[in-house]
C-alpha positions as CSV (number, residue, x, y, z in Angstrom):
1,M,68.1,169.9,84.1
2,T,67.3,172.6,86.5
3,F,68.3,173.0,90.1
4,E,67.0,175.5,92.6
5,I,69.5,176.4,95.3
6,E,68.9,178.8,98.2
7,I,72.1,180.8,99.0
8,D,73.0,184.0,100.8
9,E,74.8,185.8,98.0
10,K,76.8,187.9,100.5
11,T,78.7,184.9,102.0
12,E,82.2,183.7,101.0
13,K,80.7,180.3,100.2
14,A,78.3,181.9,97.8
15,K,81.1,183.7,96.0
16,N,82.9,180.3,95.7
17,V,79.8,178.7,94.2
18,F,79.4,181.5,91.7
19,E,83.0,181.4,90.8
20,F,82.8,177.6,90.3
21,L,79.7,178.0,88.1
22,D,81.5,180.6,86.0
23,Q,84.6,178.4,85.6
24,Q,82.6,175.5,84.5
25,Q,80.6,177.7,82.2
26,I,77.3,176.7,83.9
27,K,74.4,179.1,83.3
28,Y,72.7,180.4,86.4
29,N,70.0,182.9,87.0
30,P,69.4,184.3,90.4
31,K,65.7,184.2,91.3
32,K,64.1,187.3,92.6
33,L,62.1,186.9,95.7
34,T,58.3,186.9,95.2
35,A,55.8,188.2,97.6
36,K,55.0,184.6,98.6
37,D,58.7,183.9,99.3
38,A,59.0,187.0,101.4
39,A,55.9,186.1,103.4
40,F,57.4,182.8,104.5
41,G,60.4,184.7,105.9
42,M,58.4,187.2,107.9
43,G,56.9,185.0,110.5
44,R,53.5,184.4,108.8
45,L,52.1,180.9,109.3
46,A,51.9,179.0,106.0
47,T,48.5,177.7,105.0
48,D,48.0,174.0,104.8
49,A,48.2,174.2,101.0
50,E,51.4,176.1,101.0
51,L,53.0,173.7,103.5
52,A,51.9,170.7,101.4
53,E,53.4,172.3,98.3
54,Y,56.6,173.0,100.1
55,L,56.9,169.5,101.5
56,N,56.1,168.0,98.1
57,R,58.8,170.0,96.4
58,C,61.3,169.0,99.1
59,M,60.5,165.3,98.7
60,L,60.8,165.4,94.9
61,S,64.1,167.4,94.9
62,E,67.6,166.0,94.9
63,T,70.1,167.2,97.3
64,I,73.7,168.1,96.5
65,D,76.6,168.8,98.8
66,L,78.1,172.0,97.4
67,N,81.1,171.9,99.7
68,K,82.0,168.4,98.4
69,L,81.4,169.5,94.8
70,I,83.7,172.6,95.2
71,D,86.4,170.5,96.9
72,E,86.3,167.9,94.1
73,T,86.9,170.6,91.5
74,K,89.9,172.0,93.4
75,A,91.6,168.6,93.5
């Protein structure tokens, strides 16, 4: 099973997530930003095809509450 999670690696919560993954011996591989990823963050309007792809990926993905997951492991 593969999950994609967007996270700002510089935050305290991110450090907690990585620590949790290490403790649970869960493999993770930070994804490098592609040119397409960067373009979305620079104010460029997405094409209709890009928007449709993004919405489709969102609708098919499962969400997970990382704070709840971390709290459960601390208990």
